ChimeraX commands (.cxc) that place a marker at each C-alpha (Angstrom):
marker #1 position 31.86,52.36,-28.61 radius 0.5
marker #1 position 30.44,50.42,-25.66 radius 0.5
marker #1 position 31.83,46.92,-25.07 radius 0.5
marker #1 position 29.22,45.82,-22.55 radius 0.5
marker #1 position 25.96,46.76,-20.81 radius 0.5
marker #1 position 25.45,47.01,-17.07 radius 0.5
marker #1 position 22.74,44.96,-15.35 radius 0.5
marker #1 position 20.83,48.17,-14.55 radius 0.5
marker #1 position 20.48,48.91,-18.27 radius 0.5
marker #1 position 23.04,51.73,-18.20 radius 0.5
marker #1 position 25.79,51.64,-20.76 radius 0.5
marker #1 position 29.27,51.66,-19.21 radius 0.5
marker #1 position 31.85,52.10,-21.88 radius 0.5
marker #1 position 35.24,50.51,-21.79 radius 0.5
marker #1 position 36.99,52.85,-24.22 radius 0.5
marker #1 position 39.72,51.87,-26.62 radius 0.5
marker #1 position 42.16,54.01,-24.61 radius 0.5
marker #1 position 42.67,54.24,-20.86 radius 0.5
marker #1 position 45.45,56.20,-19.16 radius 0.5
marker #1 position 47.37,56.62,-22.38 radius 0.5
marker #1 position 47.17,52.90,-23.26 radius 0.5
marker #1 position 45.30,51.43,-26.22 radius 0.5
marker #1 position 43.45,48.36,-25.07 radius 0.5
marker #1 position 44.24,45.28,-27.11 radius 0.5
marker #1 position 42.76,41.82,-26.46 radius 0.5
marker #1 position 41.18,40.81,-23.15 radius 0.5
marker #1 position 43.42,38.13,-21.66 radius 0.5
marker #1 position 41.40,37.01,-18.63 radius 0.5
marker #1 position 38.70,37.97,-16.16 radius 0.5
marker #1 position 38.85,38.04,-12.39 radius 0.5
marker #1 position 36.05,38.21,-9.85 radius 0.5
marker #1 position 35.71,41.98,-10.20 radius 0.5
marker #1 position 37.66,43.01,-13.31 radius 0.5
marker #1 position 38.68,42.32,-16.89 radius 0.5
marker #1 position 42.40,42.29,-17.74 radius 0.5
marker #1 position 43.54,43.64,-21.10 radius 0.5
marker #1 position 46.89,43.90,-22.74 radius 0.5
marker #1 position 47.48,47.55,-23.52 radius 0.5
marker #1 position 50.10,49.31,-25.57 radius 0.5
marker #1 position 51.64,52.64,-24.53 radius 0.5
marker #1 position 50.55,55.41,-26.90 radius 0.5
marker #1 position 52.78,58.09,-25.39 radius 0.5
marker #1 position 56.17,56.37,-25.57 radius 0.5
marker #1 position 56.78,56.48,-21.80 radius 0.5
marker #1 position 58.04,52.93,-21.29 radius 0.5
marker #1 position 60.84,50.90,-22.90 radius 0.5
marker #1 position 58.46,47.92,-22.88 radius 0.5
marker #1 position 55.29,49.36,-24.43 radius 0.5
marker #1 position 52.85,46.51,-23.62 radius 0.5
marker #1 position 51.40,46.51,-20.10 radius 0.5
marker #1 position 48.45,45.01,-18.31 radius 0.5
marker #1 position 45.32,47.13,-17.84 radius 0.5
marker #1 position 42.83,45.89,-15.23 radius 0.5
marker #1 position 39.37,47.45,-15.53 radius 0.5
marker #1 position 36.36,47.03,-13.25 radius 0.5
marker #1 position 33.77,44.84,-14.94 radius 0.5
marker #1 position 31.07,47.24,-16.17 radius 0.5
marker #1 position 28.18,45.17,-14.84 radius 0.5
marker #1 position 29.71,45.63,-11.35 radius 0.5
marker #1 position 30.23,49.38,-11.61 radius 0.5
marker #1 position 27.41,50.11,-9.17 radius 0.5
marker #1 position 28.41,47.46,-6.61 radius 0.5
marker #1 position 30.46,48.89,-3.75 radius 0.5
marker #1 position 32.12,45.59,-2.80 radius 0.5
marker #1 position 33.61,45.21,-6.26 radius 0.5
marker #1 position 34.85,48.79,-6.35 radius 0.5
marker #1 position 36.39,48.44,-2.87 radius 0.5
marker #1 position 38.16,45.20,-3.84 radius 0.5
marker #1 position 39.79,46.75,-6.91 radius 0.5
marker #1 position 40.65,49.88,-4.95 radius 0.5
marker #1 position 42.30,47.80,-2.22 radius 0.5
marker #1 position 44.38,46.01,-4.86 radius 0.5
marker #1 position 45.57,49.35,-6.22 radius 0.5
marker #1 position 46.48,50.51,-2.70 radius 0.5
marker #1 position 48.47,47.35,-1.93 radius 0.5
marker #1 position 50.38,47.47,-5.22 radius 0.5
marker #1 position 51.17,51.14,-4.69 radius 0.5
marker #1 position 52.86,50.35,-1.34 radius 0.5
marker #1 position 54.48,47.11,-2.47 radius 0.5
marker #1 position 57.99,46.89,-3.80 radius 0.5
marker #1 position 58.69,43.21,-4.45 radius 0.5
marker #1 position 59.52,41.29,-7.65 radius 0.5
marker #1 position 56.51,39.01,-7.09 radius 0.5
marker #1 position 54.09,41.96,-7.03 radius 0.5
marker #1 position 53.15,43.58,-10.36 radius 0.5
marker #1 position 54.66,47.04,-10.58 radius 0.5
marker #1 position 51.87,49.65,-10.58 radius 0.5
marker #1 position 52.32,52.37,-13.19 radius 0.5
marker #1 position 49.11,54.37,-12.92 radius 0.5
marker #1 position 45.44,54.20,-11.97 radius 0.5
marker #1 position 42.37,56.21,-12.73 radius 0.5
marker #1 position 38.62,56.35,-13.27 radius 0.5
marker #1 position 36.68,56.45,-16.53 radius 0.5
marker #1 position 33.03,57.24,-15.81 radius 0.5
marker #1 position 32.13,54.66,-13.16 radius 0.5
marker #1 position 34.96,52.33,-14.17 radius 0.5
marker #1 position 38.03,52.13,-11.95 radius 0.5
marker #1 position 41.20,50.84,-13.63 radius 0.5
marker #1 position 44.92,50.53,-13.18 radius 0.5
marker #1 position 47.97,49.88,-15.36 radius 0.5
marker #1 position 50.72,47.48,-14.24 radius 0.5
marker #1 position 53.23,45.03,-15.61 radius 0.5
marker #1 position 51.86,42.10,-17.61 radius 0.5
marker #1 position 48.90,40.58,-15.71 radius 0.5
marker #1 position 47.97,37.94,-18.27 radius 0.5
marker #1 position 50.18,35.03,-17.20 radius 0.5
marker #1 position 48.51,31.64,-16.63 radius 0.5
marker #1 position 47.47,30.93,-13.06 radius 0.5
marker #1 position 49.19,28.63,-10.62 radius 0.5
marker #1 position 45.92,26.63,-10.69 radius 0.5
marker #1 position 46.48,25.93,-14.39 radius 0.5
marker #1 position 50.05,24.86,-13.74 radius 0.5
marker #1 position 49.13,22.57,-10.84 radius 0.5
marker #1 position 46.37,20.96,-12.91 radius 0.5
marker #1 position 48.65,20.37,-15.89 radius 0.5
marker #1 position 51.74,19.24,-13.98 radius 0.5
marker #1 position 50.12,16.81,-11.53 radius 0.5
marker #1 position 52.22,15.77,-8.54 radius 0.5
marker #1 position 55.28,17.91,-7.78 radius 0.5
marker #1 position 58.48,16.70,-6.17 radius 0.5
marker #1 position 59.65,17.88,-2.75 radius 0.5
marker #1 position 62.19,20.28,-4.25 radius 0.5
marker #1 position 59.52,21.96,-6.40 radius 0.5
marker #1 position 57.16,22.34,-3.42 radius 0.5
marker #1 position 59.96,23.81,-1.28 radius 0.5
marker #1 position 60.78,26.35,-3.99 radius 0.5
marker #1 position 57.09,27.22,-4.30 radius 0.5
marker #1 position 56.89,27.81,-0.56 radius 0.5
marker #1 position 60.11,29.80,-0.54 radius 0.5
marker #1 position 58.85,32.22,-3.20 radius 0.5
marker #1 position 55.40,32.66,-1.66 radius 0.5
marker #1 position 56.81,33.12,1.83 radius 0.5
marker #1 position 59.09,35.86,0.52 radius 0.5
marker #1 position 56.24,37.96,-0.91 radius 0.5
marker #1 position 54.03,37.30,2.15 radius 0.5
marker #1 position 56.83,38.43,4.45 radius 0.5
marker #1 position 57.15,41.58,2.35 radius 0.5
marker #1 position 53.44,42.32,2.78 radius 0.5
marker #1 position 53.36,41.42,6.50 radius 0.5
marker #1 position 56.24,43.75,7.25 radius 0.5
marker #1 position 54.04,46.50,5.82 radius 0.5
marker #1 position 51.09,45.44,7.95 radius 0.5
marker #1 position 49.19,43.87,5.04 radius 0.5
marker #1 position 47.48,40.47,4.98 radius 0.5
marker #1 position 47.20,38.91,1.51 radius 0.5
marker #1 position 43.73,37.70,2.51 radius 0.5
marker #1 position 42.72,35.32,-0.25 radius 0.5
marker #1 position 45.69,33.21,-1.25 radius 0.5
marker #1 position 44.41,30.76,-3.85 radius 0.5
marker #1 position 46.07,29.22,-6.95 radius 0.5
marker #1 position 43.89,31.48,-9.11 radius 0.5
marker #1 position 45.31,34.58,-7.37 radius 0.5
marker #1 position 48.87,33.60,-8.29 radius 0.5
marker #1 position 50.26,33.93,-11.82 radius 0.5
marker #1 position 53.15,31.96,-13.24 radius 0.5
marker #1 position 55.37,33.58,-15.89 radius 0.5
marker #1 position 56.90,31.48,-18.72 radius 0.5
marker #1 position 60.27,31.55,-16.93 radius 0.5
marker #1 position 58.65,30.04,-13.81 radius 0.5
marker #1 position 58.50,33.21,-11.69 radius 0.5
marker #1 position 55.38,33.65,-9.58 radius 0.5
marker #1 position 53.34,36.85,-9.22 radius 0.5
marker #1 position 50.68,37.63,-6.66 radius 0.5
marker #1 position 48.16,39.59,-8.68 radius 0.5
marker #1 position 44.66,39.38,-7.18 radius 0.5
marker #1 position 44.76,41.30,-3.88 radius 0.5
marker #1 position 41.22,42.57,-3.60 radius 0.5
marker #1 position 40.73,40.84,-0.24 radius 0.5
marker #1 position 43.97,42.11,1.28 radius 0.5
marker #1 position 43.59,43.80,4.67 radius 0.5
marker #1 position 45.57,46.23,6.74 radius 0.5
marker #1 position 46.33,44.63,10.09 radius 0.5
marker #1 position 45.94,46.43,13.41 radius 0.5
marker #1 position 43.76,49.36,14.27 radius 0.5
marker #1 position 40.06,49.26,15.06 radius 0.5
marker #1 position 37.89,46.26,14.11 radius 0.5
marker #1 position 36.46,46.66,10.58 radius 0.5
marker #1 position 33.04,45.33,9.62 radius 0.5
marker #1 position 32.90,47.00,6.20 radius 0.5
marker #1 position 35.57,44.93,4.45 radius 0.5
marker #1 position 34.68,42.31,1.77 radius 0.5
marker #1 position 35.06,38.72,2.93 radius 0.5
marker #1 position 36.35,36.06,0.51 radius 0.5
marker #1 position 33.94,33.37,-0.61 radius 0.5
marker #1 position 34.18,30.14,1.40 radius 0.5
marker #1 position 36.77,27.74,-0.01 radius 0.5
marker #1 position 39.20,25.11,1.16 radius 0.5
marker #1 position 41.90,27.82,1.20 radius 0.5
marker #1 position 40.11,29.99,3.77 radius 0.5
marker #1 position 41.34,29.56,7.34 radius 0.5
marker #1 position 39.06,29.29,10.40 radius 0.5
marker #1 position 39.80,32.88,11.48 radius 0.5
marker #1 position 37.61,34.16,8.66 radius 0.5
marker #1 position 34.52,32.49,10.17 radius 0.5
marker #1 position 34.55,34.72,13.23 radius 0.5
marker #1 position 32.49,37.89,13.32 radius 0.5
marker #1 position 34.40,40.09,12.83 radius 0.5
marker #1 position 37.23,37.95,11.43 radius 0.5
marker #1 position 40.16,37.63,13.86 radius 0.5
marker #1 position 43.07,38.02,11.43 radius 0.5
marker #1 position 46.83,38.21,11.91 radius 0.5
marker #1 position 49.87,37.55,9.70 radius 0.5
marker #1 position 49.75,33.80,10.37 radius 0.5
marker #1 position 46.28,33.73,8.77 radius 0.5
marker #1 position 48.09,33.60,5.41 radius 0.5
marker #1 position 49.87,30.38,6.45 radius 0.5
marker #1 position 46.74,28.23,6.30 radius 0.5
marker #1 position 46.17,28.66,2.55 radius 0.5
marker #1 position 49.92,28.36,2.02 radius 0.5
marker #1 position 49.83,24.92,3.62 radius 0.5
marker #1 position 46.90,23.85,1.47 radius 0.5
marker #1 position 48.73,24.98,-1.68 radius 0.5
marker #1 position 51.79,22.98,-0.65 radius 0.5
marker #1 position 49.73,19.83,0.03 radius 0.5
marker #1 position 47.95,20.07,-3.29 radius 0.5
marker #1 position 51.17,20.71,-5.21 radius 0.5
marker #1 position 52.77,17.67,-3.60 radius 0.5
marker #1 position 49.79,15.33,-4.04 radius 0.5
marker #1 position 48.46,16.61,-7.36 radius 0.5
marker #1 position 44.94,16.47,-5.90 radius 0.5
marker #1 position 42.55,18.92,-4.23 radius 0.5
marker #1 position 42.58,18.90,-0.45 radius 0.5
marker #1 position 39.41,17.93,1.37 radius 0.5
marker #1 position 38.35,18.94,4.85 radius 0.5
marker #1 position 37.39,16.05,7.15 radius 0.5
marker #1 position 34.35,16.84,9.28 radius 0.5
marker #1 position 35.38,14.83,12.32 radius 0.5
marker #1 position 39.05,15.80,12.62 radius 0.5
marker #1 position 38.60,19.36,11.29 radius 0.5
marker #1 position 41.73,19.11,9.27 radius 0.5
marker #1 position 42.68,18.92,5.61 radius 0.5
marker #1 position 43.55,15.50,4.25 radius 0.5
marker #1 position 45.27,15.00,0.91 radius 0.5
marker #1 position 45.76,11.53,-0.55 radius 0.5
marker #1 position 49.38,11.23,-1.67 radius 0.5
marker #1 position 49.33,7.76,-3.18 radius 0.5
marker link #1:1,2 radius 0.2
marker link #1:2,3 radius 0.2
marker link #1:3,4 radius 0.2
marker link #1:4,5 radius 0.2
marker link #1:5,6 radius 0.2
marker link #1:6,7 radius 0.2
marker link #1:7,8 radius 0.2
marker link #1:8,9 radius 0.2
marker link #1:9,10 radius 0.2
marker link #1:10,11 radius 0.2
marker link #1:11,12 radius 0.2
marker link #1:12,13 radius 0.2
marker link #1:13,14 radius 0.2
marker link #1:14,15 radius 0.2
marker link #1:15,16 radius 0.2
marker link #1:16,17 radius 0.2
marker link #1:17,18 radius 0.2
marker link #1:18,19 radius 0.2
marker link #1:19,20 radius 0.2
marker link #1:20,21 radius 0.2
marker link #1:21,22 radius 0.2
marker link #1:22,23 radius 0.2
marker link #1:23,24 radius 0.2
marker link #1:24,25 radius 0.2
marker link #1:25,26 radius 0.2
marker link #1:26,27 radius 0.2
marker link #1:27,28 radius 0.2
marker link #1:28,29 radius 0.2
marker link #1:29,30 radius 0.2
marker link #1:30,31 radius 0.2
marker link #1:31,32 radius 0.2
marker link #1:32,33 radius 0.2
marker link #1:33,34 radius 0.2
marker link #1:34,35 radius 0.2
marker link #1:35,36 radius 0.2
marker link #1:36,37 radius 0.2
marker link #1:37,38 radius 0.2
marker link #1:38,39 radius 0.2
marker link #1:39,40 radius 0.2
marker link #1:40,41 radius 0.2
marker link #1:41,42 radius 0.2
marker link #1:42,43 radius 0.2
marker link #1:43,44 radius 0.2
marker link #1:44,45 radius 0.2
marker link #1:45,46 radius 0.2
marker link #1:46,47 radius 0.2
marker link #1:47,48 radius 0.2
marker link #1:48,49 radius 0.2
marker link #1:49,50 radius 0.2
marker link #1:50,51 radius 0.2
marker link #1:51,52 radius 0.2
marker link #1:52,53 radius 0.2
marker link #1:53,54 radius 0.2
marker link #1:54,55 radius 0.2
marker link #1:55,56 radius 0.2
marker link #1:56,57 radius 0.2
marker link #1:57,58 radius 0.2
marker link #1:58,59 radius 0.2
marker link #1:59,60 radius 0.2
marker link #1:60,61 radius 0.2
marker link #1:61,62 radius 0.2
marker link #1:62,63 radius 0.2
marker link #1:63,64 radius 0.2
marker link #1:64,65 radius 0.2
marker link #1:65,66 radius 0.2
marker link #1:66,67 radius 0.2
marker link #1:67,68 radius 0.2
marker link #1:68,69 radius 0.2
marker link #1:69,70 radius 0.2
marker link #1:70,71 radius 0.2
marker link #1:71,72 radius 0.2
marker link #1:72,73 radius 0.2
marker link #1:73,74 radius 0.2
marker link #1:74,75 radius 0.2
marker link #1:75,76 radius 0.2
marker link #1:76,77 radius 0.2
marker link #1:77,78 radius 0.2
marker link #1:78,79 radius 0.2
marker link #1:79,80 radius 0.2
marker link #1:80,81 radius 0.2
marker link #1:81,82 radius 0.2
marker link #1:82,83 radius 0.2
marker link #1:83,84 radius 0.2
marker link #1:84,85 radius 0.2
marker link #1:85,86 radius 0.2
marker link #1:86,87 radius 0.2
marker link #1:87,88 radius 0.2
marker link #1:88,89 radius 0.2
marker link #1:89,90 radius 0.2
marker link #1:90,91 radius 0.2
marker link #1:91,92 radius 0.2
marker link #1:92,93 radius 0.2
marker link #1:93,94 radius 0.2
marker link #1:94,95 radius 0.2
marker link #1:95,96 radius 0.2
marker link #1:96,97 radius 0.2
marker link #1:97,98 radius 0.2
marker link #1:98,99 radius 0.2
marker link #1:99,100 radius 0.2
marker link #1:100,101 radius 0.2
marker link #1:101,102 radius 0.2
marker link #1:102,103 radius 0.2
marker link #1:103,104 radius 0.2
marker link #1:104,105 radius 0.2
marker link #1:105,106 radius 0.2
marker link #1:106,107 radius 0.2
marker link #1:107,108 radius 0.2
marker link #1:108,109 radius 0.2
marker link #1:109,110 radius 0.2
marker link #1:110,111 radius 0.2
marker link #1:111,112 radius 0.2
marker link #1:112,113 radius 0.2
marker link #1:113,114 radius 0.2
marker link #1:114,115 radius 0.2
marker link #1:115,116 radius 0.2
marker link #1:116,117 radius 0.2
marker link #1:117,118 radius 0.2
marker link #1:118,119 radius 0.2
marker link #1:119,120 radius 0.2
marker link #1:120,121 radius 0.2
marker link #1:121,122 radius 0.2
marker link #1:122,123 radius 0.2
marker link #1:123,124 radius 0.2
marker link #1:124,125 radius 0.2
marker link #1:125,126 radius 0.2
marker link #1:126,127 radius 0.2
marker link #1:127,128 radius 0.2
marker link #1:128,129 radius 0.2
marker link #1:129,130 radius 0.2
marker link #1:130,131 radius 0.2
marker link #1:131,132 radius 0.2
marker link #1:132,133 radius 0.2
marker link #1:133,134 radius 0.2
marker link #1:134,135 radius 0.2
marker link #1:135,136 radius 0.2
marker link #1:136,137 radius 0.2
marker link #1:137,138 radius 0.2
marker link #1:138,139 radius 0.2
marker link #1:139,140 radius 0.2
marker link #1:140,141 radius 0.2
marker link #1:141,142 radius 0.2
marker link #1:142,143 radius 0.2
marker link #1:143,144 radius 0.2
marker link #1:144,145 radius 0.2
marker link #1:145,146 radius 0.2
marker link #1:146,147 radius 0.2
marker link #1:147,148 radius 0.2
marker link #1:148,149 radius 0.2
marker link #1:149,150 radius 0.2
marker link #1:150,151 radius 0.2
marker link #1:151,152 radius 0.2
marker link #1:152,153 radius 0.2
marker link #1:153,154 radius 0.2
marker link #1:154,155 radius 0.2
marker link #1:155,156 radius 0.2
marker link #1:156,157 radius 0.2
marker link #1:157,158 radius 0.2
marker link #1:158,159 radius 0.2
marker link #1:159,160 radius 0.2
marker link #1:160,161 radius 0.2
marker link #1:161,162 radius 0.2
marker link #1:162,163 radius 0.2
marker link #1:163,164 radius 0.2
marker link #1:164,165 radius 0.2
marker link #1:165,166 radius 0.2
marker link #1:166,167 radius 0.2
marker link #1:167,168 radius 0.2
marker link #1:168,169 radius 0.2
marker link #1:169,170 radius 0.2
marker link #1:170,171 radius 0.2
marker link #1:171,172 radius 0.2
marker link #1:172,173 radius 0.2
marker link #1:173,174 radius 0.2
marker link #1:174,175 radius 0.2
marker link #1:175,176 radius 0.2
marker link #1:176,177 radius 0.2
marker link #1:177,178 radius 0.2
marker link #1:178,179 radius 0.2
marker link #1:179,180 radius 0.2
marker link #1:180,181 radius 0.2
marker link #1:181,182 radius 0.2
marker link #1:182,183 radius 0.2
marker link #1:183,184 radius 0.2
marker link #1:184,185 radius 0.2
marker link #1:185,186 radius 0.2
marker link #1:186,187 radius 0.2
marker link #1:187,188 radius 0.2
marker link #1:188,189 radius 0.2
marker link #1:189,190 radius 0.2
marker link #1:190,191 radius 0.2
marker link #1:191,192 radius 0.2
marker link #1:192,193 radius 0.2
marker link #1:193,194 radius 0.2
marker link #1:194,195 radius 0.2
marker link #1:195,196 radius 0.2
marker link #1:196,197 radius 0.2
marker link #1:197,198 radius 0.2
marker link #1:198,199 radius 0.2
marker link #1:199,200 radius 0.2
marker link #1:200,201 radius 0.2
marker link #1:201,202 radius 0.2
marker link #1:202,203 radius 0.2
marker link #1:203,204 radius 0.2
marker link #1:204,205 radius 0.2
marker link #1:205,206 radius 0.2
marker link #1:206,207 radius 0.2
marker link #1:207,208 radius 0.2
marker link #1:208,209 radius 0.2
marker link #1:209,210 radius 0.2
marker link #1:210,211 radius 0.2
marker link #1:211,212 radius 0.2
marker link #1:212,213 radius 0.2
marker link #1:213,214 radius 0.2
marker link #1:214,215 radius 0.2
marker link #1:215,216 radius 0.2
marker link #1:216,217 radius 0.2
marker link #1:217,218 radius 0.2
marker link #1:218,219 radius 0.2
marker link #1:219,220 radius 0.2
marker link #1:220,221 radius 0.2
marker link #1:221,222 radius 0.2
marker link #1:222,223 radius 0.2
marker link #1:223,224 radius 0.2
marker link #1:224,225 radius 0.2
marker link #1:225,226 radius 0.2
marker link #1:226,227 radius 0.2
marker link #1:227,228 radius 0.2
marker link #1:228,229 radius 0.2
marker link #1:229,230 radius 0.2
marker link #1:230,231 radius 0.2
marker link #1:231,232 radius 0.2
marker link #1:232,233 radius 0.2
marker link #1:233,234 radius 0.2
marker link #1:234,235 radius 0.2
marker link #1:235,236 radius 0.2
view
C-alpha cells in the first residue's frame, strides 16, 4: 500500500520490501530521503538489521533531489573508511531511488552538541582528529565532502562518528560543473561556494570543520561578523 502521495497527485509507493529488506520503522528524515530500519529477509548478513534510505516520494520528480541521493550512493560505493556507512546495495523502485547500508539511524552530532553544551579541549581535539581522518580519506579519492554540518554527522552510542549525508559531495578536478546542487546558505558554508561557479578544493572542507570545533568548544552557535568577515564564538 502507498505510504505517501507526491505533490503532483501521483501515488509513489514505498513498499514494505526493498532490495530484500522488510522496512520497519522510519527513524529519521533528511533533506531528500527517509531512513528506515530494515531487516534482511534473505539471510545474507550476520547482522540482519540495516539502514534503508529512500528518496522522499514527494521529491521523486525533482532532479536535484535524485542527483543528491545518487551522489551519496556513488561516494559510499568508492569509500572504504570506518566513518563511512558501508554500502550493501542500491536500486530503484518505480521513481524511488534507494540504498541499503549499515545503521543510519544514530542521533546527529547536532543533537549531541546541543545536549552536552561546552566541550573540553581534549574532546574537541578528538572530534577534529576523527573528522580529519575521514576527510583525508575522501580527499585522497578526489572527493569533497561538500556540506559538513552537525546534522550530516551521526554519533553512535559508543561515541564513534559517521559521515552519512553526502548528497552535496563533489568530485574535484576536471571541467567546471554548473549542474551540481549547491548547499543551502549556512554558517558552515565557506566563501568559495559563493563564487559562480564555486571555486572548490580540498581545503574547502576545513572551513566548516573550524566552525564545528568552535561551536563544540563554546557550546554556542557561531555568528558571522559583518565588518570583520569572520566567525566569532563567545566562549565565556
